[in-house]
N, C-alpha and C positions, 0 to 999 in steps of 0.2 A: 205491127203489134198495136193493139188498141190501148188507149190510156187507162181504161177501166180494168183491164187485165193486169197492167203494171201496178195499179193501185192495190189490187187484191194480192198480188205477189209481195208487195211491200208490207202490207198488213200481216201476211203470213210470216214474213221474216221478223217483223217486230214481235209478233206473238211467240215465235220460237225463242227469241232473245229473252223475253220476259219469263217464259217457262224455264229457260236455262238458268237464269239468275235465281229464280224461286227454288227450283229443284236442287240447285247446288248448295243452298243453305240448309235444306231440311232432309235431303235424301242421300244416304250413303251409297255411292256408286263407285265401281272400280274405274281405274284410269282409262281403260279401253273404251268403255261406254261414253265417258266424257269426250274422248278424242273423236269418236264417231259422231256424237252430237255436234261438236264444234266444227267438224268437217262438213256436216250437212248444212249448218248455218252459213259457212263460208261459200259453199257451192251455190246455195240459193242466192246469196248476196251477189256473187259474181254473175250469175245468170240474169238477175234483175238489172245490174249495171250494163251488161252486154245488150240486153233487149232494149234498154233505154237509149243506148248509143245507136242501135239499129233503127229505132223509131225516129230519132232525131235525124239520122242520115236519110231515111226514107222521106221525111218531111222536107228536108233541104232539097232533095232531088225533085220532089213534087213542085216545090216553089220555083225551081229552076225551069222545069217544063212549062209551068204556067207563064213565067216571064218570057220564055221563048215564043210561046203561042201568042201572047199579047203583042210582042214585037212584030210578028208576022201579020196578025189581024188585030188592029187597034180596037180595043173594047172601050166604048164611051163610058164615062163615069157620071 
């Protein structure tokens, strides 16, 4: 997962939260619509967190592979 895509997803989540707070103040909506909107925000949030964890894990694995490679073939600094 690229960092740029994570940033875009985070911006989308923030936008949804702002829209939710604004709409909640001025727009009468029934409880079901609010629940659907809240669930959408929570799903997006959990997806972002999961992908960030995945990206960190991939980065850690890549660092481990580089370290193993450097131990086999010393790279001059």
